[in-house]
C-alpha positions as a Markdown table, in Angstrom:
| # | Residue | x | y | z |
|---|---|---|---|---|
| 1 | His | -119.6 | 225.2 | 39.9 |
| 2 | Ser | -120.8 | 223.5 | 36.7 |
| 3 | Ile | -119.0 | 223.3 | 33.4 |
| 4 | Pro | -120.9 | 222.4 | 30.2 |
| 5 | Tyr | -119.2 | 220.0 | 28.0 |
| 6 | Ala | -119.7 | 219.7 | 24.2 |
| 7 | Ala | -119.3 | 216.0 | 23.1 |
| 8 | Asn | -118.2 | 216.6 | 19.5 |
| 9 | Ser | -118.9 | 220.1 | 18.4 |
| 10 | Asp | -121.2 | 223.0 | 18.9 |
| 11 | Glu | -124.1 | 221.1 | 17.3 |
| 12 | Asp | -127.3 | 221.5 | 19.1 |
| 13 | Gly | -128.3 | 218.7 | 21.4 |
| 14 | Gln | -124.7 | 217.5 | 21.8 |
| 15 | His | -124.0 | 218.9 | 25.2 |
| 16 | Met | -124.0 | 217.4 | 28.7 |
| 17 | Leu | -124.5 | 218.9 | 32.1 |
| 18 | Gln | -123.8 | 217.2 | 35.4 |
| 19 | Ile | -123.9 | 218.8 | 38.8 |
| 20 | Thr | -121.9 | 217.1 | 41.5 |
| 21 | Trp | -122.1 | 217.8 | 45.2 |
| 22 | Leu | -119.3 | 216.8 | 47.6 |
| 23 | Leu | -121.0 | 215.5 | 50.7 |
| 24 | Asn | -118.0 | 215.7 | 53.0 |
| 25 | Asp | -115.2 | 218.1 | 52.4 |
| 26 | Glu | -111.5 | 218.1 | 53.3 |
| 27 | Lys | -112.2 | 219.6 | 56.8 |
| 28 | Asp | -114.4 | 216.7 | 57.6 |
| 29 | Ile | -112.7 | 213.7 | 55.9 |
| 30 | Lys | -114.2 | 210.9 | 57.8 |
| 31 | Gln | -116.6 | 208.3 | 56.8 |
| 32 | Phe | -120.2 | 208.7 | 57.5 |
| 33 | Thr | -121.7 | 206.5 | 60.2 |
| 34 | Pro | -123.6 | 203.4 | 59.0 |
| 35 | Met | -126.8 | 205.2 | 59.9 |
| 36 | Met | -125.9 | 208.2 | 57.8 |
| 37 | Asp | -124.9 | 205.9 | 54.9 |
| 38 | Leu | -128.3 | 204.2 | 55.1 |
| 39 | Ala | -130.1 | 207.6 | 55.3 |
| 40 | Leu | -128.2 | 208.9 | 52.2 |
| 41 | Ser | -129.0 | 205.7 | 50.3 |
| 42 | Val | -132.7 | 206.0 | 51.1 |
| 43 | Leu | -132.7 | 209.7 | 50.1 |
| 44 | Asp | -130.8 | 208.8 | 46.9 |
| 45 | Tyr | -133.4 | 206.1 | 46.1 |
| 46 | Met | -136.3 | 208.5 | 46.8 |
| 47 | Leu | -134.8 | 211.3 | 44.6 |
| 48 | Ile | -133.6 | 209.4 | 41.6 |
| 49 | Gly | -133.9 | 205.6 | 42.2 |
| 50 | Thr | -137.0 | 204.9 | 40.2 |
| 51 | Ser | -138.8 | 206.3 | 37.1 |
| 52 | Ser | -141.3 | 207.9 | 39.4 |
| 53 | Ser | -138.8 | 209.5 | 41.7 |
| 54 | Pro | -139.2 | 213.3 | 41.6 |
| 55 | Leu | -135.7 | 214.3 | 40.4 |
| 56 | Tyr | -135.6 | 211.5 | 37.8 |
| 57 | Lys | -139.2 | 212.0 | 36.6 |
| 58 | Arg | -139.2 | 215.7 | 36.3 |
| 59 | Leu | -135.8 | 215.8 | 34.5 |
| 60 | Ile | -137.0 | 213.2 | 31.9 |
| 61 | Asp | -140.4 | 214.9 | 31.5 |
| 62 | Ser | -138.7 | 218.2 | 30.9 |
| 63 | Gly | -137.4 | 217.1 | 27.5 |
| 64 | Leu | -134.2 | 219.1 | 28.0 |
| 65 | Gly | -132.0 | 216.1 | 27.4 |
| 66 | Ser | -132.3 | 212.5 | 26.3 |
| 67 | Asn | -131.2 | 210.6 | 29.4 |
| 68 | Ile | -130.1 | 211.1 | 33.0 |
| 69 | Ile | -126.3 | 211.0 | 33.8 |
| 70 | Gly | -124.6 | 211.1 | 37.2 |
| 71 | Tyr | -126.9 | 208.5 | 38.8 |
| 72 | Gly | -127.0 | 210.0 | 42.3 |
| 73 | Leu | -125.1 | 208.9 | 45.3 |
| 74 | Ser | -121.5 | 207.6 | 45.1 |
| 75 | Gln | -120.2 | 206.1 | 48.3 |
| 76 | Gly | -117.1 | 204.2 | 47.1 |
| 77 | Leu | -114.5 | 206.9 | 47.9 |
| 78 | Leu | -113.6 | 208.7 | 51.1 |
| 79 | Gln | -115.3 | 211.9 | 49.7 |
| 80 | Gln | -118.8 | 210.9 | 48.9 |
| 81 | Thr | -120.7 | 212.7 | 46.2 |
| 82 | Phe | -124.2 | 213.1 | 44.7 |
| 83 | Ala | -124.3 | 213.8 | 41.0 |
| 84 | Val | -127.2 | 214.3 | 38.5 |
| 85 | Gly | -127.5 | 215.7 | 35.1 |
| 86 | Met | -128.5 | 215.0 | 31.5 |
| 87 | Lys | -126.9 | 214.3 | 28.2 |
| 88 | Asn | -127.9 | 215.5 | 24.7 |
| 89 | Val | -128.8 | 218.9 | 25.9 |
| 90 | Lys | -129.1 | 221.9 | 23.6 |
| 91 | Lys | -126.6 | 224.6 | 24.3 |
| 92 | Met | -129.4 | 227.2 | 25.0 |
| 93 | Asp | -130.9 | 224.8 | 27.5 |
| 94 | Ile | -127.9 | 224.3 | 29.7 |
| 95 | Val | -128.7 | 227.1 | 32.1 |
| 96 | Val | -132.4 | 226.1 | 32.1 |
| 97 | Leu | -131.5 | 222.5 | 33.0 |
| 98 | Glu | -129.2 | 223.7 | 35.9 |
| 99 | Asp | -132.0 | 225.9 | 37.2 |
| 100 | Leu | -134.5 | 223.1 | 36.9 |
| 101 | Ile | -132.3 | 220.7 | 39.0 |
| 102 | Phe | -132.1 | 223.2 | 41.8 |
| 103 | His | -135.8 | 224.0 | 41.5 |
| 104 | Ile | -136.7 | 220.4 | 41.8 |
| 105 | Leu | -134.5 | 219.9 | 44.9 |
| 106 | Arg | -136.0 | 223.1 | 46.5 |
| 107 | Asp | -139.5 | 221.6 | 45.8 |
| 108 | Val | -138.5 | 218.4 | 47.5 |
| 109 | Ile | -137.2 | 220.3 | 50.5 |
| 110 | Ile | -140.5 | 222.2 | 50.8 |
| 111 | Asp | -142.9 | 219.4 | 50.0 |
| 112 | Gly | -140.9 | 216.5 | 51.5 |
| 113 | Phe | -142.0 | 212.9 | 51.0 |
| 114 | Ser | -145.2 | 211.2 | 52.1 |
| 115 | Thr | -145.1 | 208.4 | 54.7 |
| 116 | Glu | -146.1 | 206.0 | 52.0 |
| 117 | Glu | -143.2 | 207.0 | 49.7 |
| 118 | Ile | -140.8 | 206.6 | 52.6 |
| 119 | Glu | -142.1 | 203.2 | 53.5 |
| 120 | Ala | -142.0 | 202.1 | 49.9 |
| 121 | Ala | -138.4 | 203.2 | 49.6 |
| 122 | Leu | -137.4 | 201.4 | 52.8 |
| 123 | Asn | -139.2 | 198.2 | 51.6 |
| 124 | Ser | -137.4 | 198.3 | 48.3 |
| 125 | Ile | -134.0 | 198.8 | 49.8 |
| 126 | Glu | -134.6 | 196.1 | 52.4 |
| 127 | Phe | -135.6 | 193.7 | 49.7 |
| 128 | Gln | -132.5 | 194.6 | 47.7 |
| 129 | Leu | -130.3 | 194.0 | 50.7 |
| 130 | Arg | -132.0 | 190.7 | 51.6 |
| 131 | Glu | -132.0 | 189.3 | 48.0 |
| 132 | Gly | -128.4 | 190.3 | 47.4 |
| 133 | His | -128.6 | 190.0 | 43.6 |
| 134 | Thr | -125.1 | 190.4 | 42.2 |
| 135 | Gly | -125.8 | 189.8 | 38.6 |
| 136 | Ser | -123.1 | 187.5 | 37.1 |
| 137 | Asp | -120.6 | 188.3 | 39.8 |
| 138 | Pro | -120.0 | 185.7 | 42.6 |
| 139 | Ala | -121.8 | 186.9 | 45.8 |
| 140 | Gly | -118.6 | 186.6 | 47.9 |
| 141 | Val | -116.6 | 188.8 | 45.6 |
| 142 | Asn | -119.5 | 191.4 | 45.5 |
| 143 | Ile | -119.6 | 191.4 | 49.4 |
| 144 | Phe | -115.8 | 191.8 | 49.6 |
| 145 | Leu | -115.8 | 194.7 | 47.1 |
| 146 | Glu | -118.6 | 196.4 | 49.0 |
| 147 | Leu | -116.7 | 196.0 | 52.3 |
| 148 | Leu | -113.5 | 197.2 | 50.7 |
| 149 | Thr | -114.9 | 200.7 | 50.1 |
| 150 | Lys | -115.2 | 201.1 | 53.9 |
| 151 | Trp | -112.0 | 199.3 | 54.9 |
| 152 | Asn | -109.9 | 201.1 | 52.4 |
| 153 | Tyr | -109.7 | 204.3 | 54.5 |
| 154 | Asp | -109.2 | 202.8 | 58.0 |
């Protein structure tokens, strides 16, 4: 169920639409296995992780909004989610955008990903994991916070 939101008024181009999927519901409140977490991370990266990812690219190229919101997979809570949408959408384009998101995902299901795309995603994720860039945060604090998301619900 999606609910459009007007930022300030009914002015055109001031709306946002985000669709969020709950990946595990209250009947199955348990953490995903590490393999499932990795698989979801790879899928997230392939769908929206780069400017050439199909979901990201086709949404931006659509011109229906100014920027992507939602940013994909969220694994920090017990109930994991996947969210995507756009901001600065015209009111008349809200339904068009919602339909486009579902259409893109259907296309990905039908067409899948090439072996080269999968290998490139795995290489990028492996590099990110090996490098462990934490920005300005100390590496130990970053590792602790990452582990805390899993320990929090044991």
